[in-house]
C-alpha positions, 0 to 999 in steps of 0.5 A: 499500500502507498503511504498516505499522509494528509494535512491537518492533526488528528489530536483534536476536533477543529472548532468547525467540525461539529459533525465529527464531534457529534459522531465522536461523542455519541458513538457507537450507533447506527447510520442510514444511507439514502439513495437519492437514485432510489429513494423518493424525496419525500420518503427521505425526508420521513426517514430523516425525522424517524432518525431523528426521533431515535436519537441518530446523529446524521443521515448520509446521502449517498451511492456507489454512482454518482451520475449527473450528480448536480443535476439529480442529486444537488437539488435533492440534498437542497430541498431534504436540508429545507425539510429537516434539521439533522446533519446531512452527509454526502457518501459518494465516491470521487469524480476523477478530476473533481474529488467527492462531489459537493453540493449546497445543503450538505453539513459534511462529506466522507471523502474516501482514500480507497486504499486497496484500489488499483487506481492511483486517483482513488488512493490519494487524488480524490482527497487532494481535489476535495480539499482544494474545492473545499478550501475555495468554498471557504465557510460555505463548504462542507466538513471533510471527514477523511475516511481510509476505506477498503472493500472486502471480498468479491464486489464487482460494483465497487471495483468498477466504481473505484478499481478496489481489490479485496482488502486483506483479512488476515496474514502479515498484510492486515496489521501493516494496513492497519498501522499505516492507517493509523499513523496517517491523518484519517479521521475514520476507517471504512470497512465495506463487505457488500455481500458478507460480513467483515471477520471479527478478527479484521474489526478487533485488528482495526479497533485495537490498532487505529489511533484513539480518535479515529472512528471505525465505520462498517457497512454492507448487508446489515439488516437486523439488530443482531448484526448491529450489535455484533459489529458494535461488540467488535469495537465498530463505532458506526454500522451504515445501513442501506438497502436493509431499510429500503423496504416497505416496512422500513419503519418497524426495521429501523426501530428494531435496528435501533434496539427499540422494538416497533410500536412503543411510542406512547406505551407508558402513558400520554400526558397532555402537553400543556396548551400553547407551551410547546409553541413558546418554547420553540420561539426561543430555540434553534432545534425542533422542540418535540412534543410528538409521541415518538419524539417524546419516547426516545428520552423516557428512560436512561442507560439503566431502564429501570424507569419509563417517564414519558415527558410532555415536551423536550426541548433541545438547548445549545446555549445558555441562552436557550436554557434560560428561555426554557426556565423562564417559560416553564416557570411562568406556566408552573410547568415542571422542568427536568434536565438531561444530559447524555442519559448515563442514569440509573435512577430517575435522574434525567427523566421527566413525568409528564413536565418539560426536559431540557436535553444538552445537545452535545457539540463543540467544547469551546475549550479555552485554556487560561494562563494559569493552566486551567481550562474553560469548557462548555458543560454540555460537550462530552468529555472525549471531544474536550480532552481531544481539544486539550491534548492539542494544546499541551494540557490533559484533564487529570481524571477521566471516567470510564464513559468519556461519551457523557456530558461534562456537566451531567458528570459533575452534577454527580461527581466523576471518578476514573484512574486518576482519582488517586491523585486528583480526587473527583472531576468535581475537585478540579472545578475552579469556577462555574456558570449556573443558570439558575432556575429563573433562567439567571446565569451566575458565576460560582467559585469559592469567592464568587456565590461561594454557597452555590459553588459548594452545593451547585455541582455534585448534588444532583443538579438540584439548583441549576443547569451548568453552562460553563466550567473552568477546570484545573488541568495538567501538562499532557504526557502521552507515554504512561508507564502501567503496572498490573499485579494479580491477586488470588482474592479481593481481600489479598487485593485490599490489603495490598494496595494499603501501602499507598495509605502510608505515603504523604502523597499519592505514590502513583498518578493511576490506579484501578483494580477489577475482578476479571476471569475469576481473578483479581487485578490491580493497575497503577499507572505513572504519567511520564515518569518511573513506577514506585520502587514498591512495585519494581519486580512486583508487577507486569509492567508495559508503556502505553501511548495515549492511555487515557484514551485508549483505556476508556475505549470500552465505553465507546464500542459497547453501547449500552444495550437497550435489551438489558436492565443495567443496575450499577452501584458504587460505594466508597469506604476508608481503610480499615473499614474497606478491609472489612467491606471486601471480606463481606463482599467476597463471602456474601456477594461474589461467592453467591450464584445471584452474582454470576447469574446477574452477570456481576462485574466489580470494579475498584478505584482509590482516592488519597487523602480526601480530607485534603480536598475541599471536598463537595458534601454529596459525593461519596468520598466527602468526609473520608480519610487516609485511603478511601476506596470505591467498589463498584457493583454492576449488574446487567439483566435481561430487560422485562425480567422483573424477578432478576431485577428484584434479586439483583436490587435485593443484593444492592440493599444488602451492600448498602446496608452494609457500607452505611454501618461501616461508615461508608457512602454510596455514590449517587450516580448509580442505582440506590434505595435511600430513605429520609433517615439515611439522607440526614444521617450522610449529610446532616447540615449540608442537606439542610442548607441545599434544601433552604437554597433551592426553596429561595431560587425555586419557591414554586418547586418545579425545577429538576425534582429529585432525591435531594430536593 
């Protein structure tokens, strides 16, 4: 294969790349391509609306053919643009001498470098020609999505169109191809198997080998949710479906392939839309308000899928001004309003039962690095986009969770913990200032010196006092290389006893720490960014050096979506040593050894925080009030959706674990599942709970805003 180098830097998403930002933030998922030579315009409009209703981020318009593009496709795209707000991505082969065909109305264009083509133009020439055309168009041009593209198997149509020969599926050629794609400046790799399925070994090779920010697309022959899920399980970010939805019953098929059975809209109950409020809300918003049953149904549950509550109106917001408009409008109408980020919740957070639901639309993180090394970012953006943008400026967020596609504001409403927590605490502990849109729509900057009481209670309290808009976070110098050490232990109690050495140190001896119960064993992982491991670990651990570890180690969340056919019942419990050691003995004997743990698909993950008492702390987070070395134990279960007895069994286990945690002086993490009564809340939070509720009454005297556990 020829070496391919393109202009640009993949270490960040440019400010003018909203489509790529959305694709990175919302992966994994499903994309549909409509063929303008076959699909009537009216059907394409209906498909765009259906895709938007189901939460898909874009619609592809494309074909293997492109005859009379300007006469047939350009008017089609222009009319489609007028009738949908869903981003449109062109998906056509390049035309010799012209590049990928462009037209007004397209938000982005997939520009294919067909690396297994026998014709040089389709390897690099199309990319170069398209770049020249887009540069000439300036701000009026579409966003370029640069794709390293391969066709697999016998594919006469693709060979005729772009000279593609069958791509390597094994042998020494495969890893070489993957390495060259990873080293080149591509935004994504696109694997097409028109008459078959891309083998799992190929998918996993690409997923392992691609750069962290490079997406993996797969297309060809997909017609069922099972196929979509199998591709996602192998690391695919976006599954592209074409012919599988060119049928008379495409609506039901699309629902099924999206993991949502047909006929569900309205099934939860159908609250009446307050008269006139939807139209009034729309006047201040760029994106369409959803008051139809299908549009509301998309937001009727969250990742845990334990509750289904149907909002009356869904309002997607893209700015603080839009948030303020919704809050003022709902207050004037006396209508309850709730707030949702990415929906990565397990209780009733982010849900609305018959009221208005504010949904933060992910977008450009709008990162601004300040002179003191802090960074101001949009709270609606996903962590992944913010970290990439910071890396390009030599900075990094020192604490990243396992789920980088969730919104910054949503995570900061509960805490945010990851491998870097051992040194830096939670993501809430990184916050230096934030701008909060209060329940009356007024924005206010909060810090230890500006509205200090709001600063204390405005984050980590389930969004009880307002909507986060902008956040100033402490960052650290970006270190590309991380030294990793892993230790294996025969039991959970042995692991906890061993990690206790860190409690003796005045400062955290490592930059990163996590542990897990994996394949019957217990593994502790330590990391140092840009420095040597502590002597304590020398000769006692398996070591290696990883590049881009914070992003690579979090890939699991990108490639394994929250399966809509499953109830996720996740909860985390935090305790200080030595209580954590007693808790570990309880878990090992009373939970991990039971049939219920295995039958519920149980997993155990652990994190640590060193000297939590040395941080100012946010009072409702799990490490607040703990001392020394605090350990967090995450118990994660998944059971088939609708299996009520299995849900009851898992919740009974969690209630036992919660009772043990509280009896030992620990705390649960409010991001997960919990069953807390008022006595539990008063015992844990005391005066802070009283102060929070007083503030809430002052700011929201009608009690309309974000009703929840702490309200």
